[in-house]
N, C-alpha and C positions, 0 to 999 in steps of 0.2 A: 328138539333135535332137527326138525325141518328147517328152522332158521339157519342153523349152522351149515347144513348142506347148501342152502341158498347162498350163504356167504362164500363157501368154497367155490361154487360155480361162478360167482362174480369175480373171484380172484383169478380163476382159470381164464375167464374172458379177458380180463385186464392184461394178463400175461401174454395171451395170444395177440391182443391188440398191440402191445408194446413190441412184440417180436415182429409183427407185420410192419410196423412203422420203422423199426430198426433196419429191416431188410430193404426198405425203400431208399436208403442212402442217408448217411448221417454226417458226412464230411463235405465241407464247402471249400473250393479253391478260389481265391481272389488274387488277381494279378495286379501288381504294382510295378509297372515297367518290366524289367527283366526278372523280378522276384515274384515267386509264387508263395502265397501264404495259405496254409491249410488249417482250418479250425472246424470244430463241430458245428453243425447246422444249429440255428437258434432253438429249434424244437427239442433238441437233445437235453440241454440244461433245463428247459421248461418241463420236460417229461420227468426228469430227475427230481425237480422241485415239487412237481405234482405228486409223484409217488411218495416222497418224504412227508408231504403234508397229509396225504390220505392215510399213511401208516400212523401218523401221530393222532389224527382224529379218530380213526378206527380203534386205535389202542385205548383212547379215552372212553369211547363208547363200550367197548368189550370189557373194560376194566370193571364195570358194574356187575358183570356176571362171572368174570374170571380175573382176579387181580393179577395173577402170574402172567397169563397170556396178554392181557391188556397192557400191563406195564412193559412187557418185553416188546410188544409191537410199537408202543409209543417211543421207547428208547431206540429201537431200530429206525424209526422215522426221524428222530433227532440226529442220529448218526448220519443218515443219508443227507439231511439238510445242512448239517454243520461241516461234514468232512468231504462228501462226494460231490454235492451240487456246485460249490465254488470252483472246484478243479475242472469241472466240465465247461465252465465259462472261460477258463484260463489256458487250457491245453492248446498248444499250437506248434506248428512246424513251418519253417520258412526255407525256401531253396532259392539261392541266387546263383549267378554264374561263378562266384568265387567260393561259396560256402553253403553249408546247411546247418540249421539249428533245430532243436527239439526242446520244448518245455512241457513236462507232464508231471503227474503226481498230485499230492495234496497241496492245497493252496498255501499252507503255512510252511511247507518244506518241499518246494518243487525240485524235481530232478531236471537239470538242464545240460544240454550238449551243444557245443559250438565247434563245428568241424570244417576248417578251411580245406578245400580240395587240393591246394598247393602243398599241403603237409602230408598227403596220403601217398603211399606206395601201392596200395590196392584196397579193394573192398570185396568182402565175401558176404553172400546171403546164406545163412545157415539155419537149420532147425535142430533143436536139442530135445531129446526125450527125457522126461523126468518122471520118476515113480515116487509117489508119496508113501507114507507109513502104512496106509491101507492097501497098497498095491495098485492104486489108480494111476494110469499113465497119461501124461499130457505132453503136448508138443509146444515149445516156445520158439518163436522165430526172432532172429537177430540180424542186424547189419554188423559185421565185424570189420572195423576200420583199422587197417594196418598203416601206421605212420612211418614216415621216412626215418624217424628217430629210433625205430625199433619197437616202440610202444604199440599196444592195441587197445581199441575201445570196443566194447560190446554194447550196441544200442538196440533196445527192444523195439520190435515191430508190432506195435499195438494197432488198434483200429485206425487211428489218425495217420499213421505211417503207411499202413497197408492200402488204405483207400485212395491213394494218389501220390503221397509224398515220396514213397519208395521208388516208384517208376521215374519220377522227376529227378530224384537224387542220383539214381544210376545213370540216367541220360546225361545229366550235367557232369558226372564223374568221367564218363566216356569222352565227352567233349573236351575235358581238361587233360585227357591222356592217361587217366587212372584206370588200370586194369580192373575189371569187374568179374566176379565168379558167382553165379547164382546156382547154388547146389540144391534148390528145391524142385 
């Protein structure tokens, strides 16, 4: 049992290290003329790949003592490596004087948004509270883009958008004469 406690303390240390790195800033803004491109810093996909690899290797090692836990950990590592890591390389948001774009999600089925400012009648920044089946409440933040055609688009404000792209989008929208309402 002492080895298991040692393993748990190592996991706790790794989680604290990852949290500290995350709080250090994970989004990079690169300027290309009038266009700002927001992506995750290169260490973010590297960290995701590292955790996926460690989970796989730890799962194989633990499997000798506990087939269930070892197999579960190895499968979790494969999921991280095959589903999450590629997306962290590909997520991006661009903001130009005329439009903004967002590409996020899984690498094999990305969610993309391409919003020209000239098509917008207004933008709202909103938060929605959601309660799951266990009664746990969480807040999700969105940009709601109201188009001149009457249609609306709800664009999620994830880490990539919140860490810089949102401010630049709202600034460019105001420059284009699009009314902005930030309800947060």
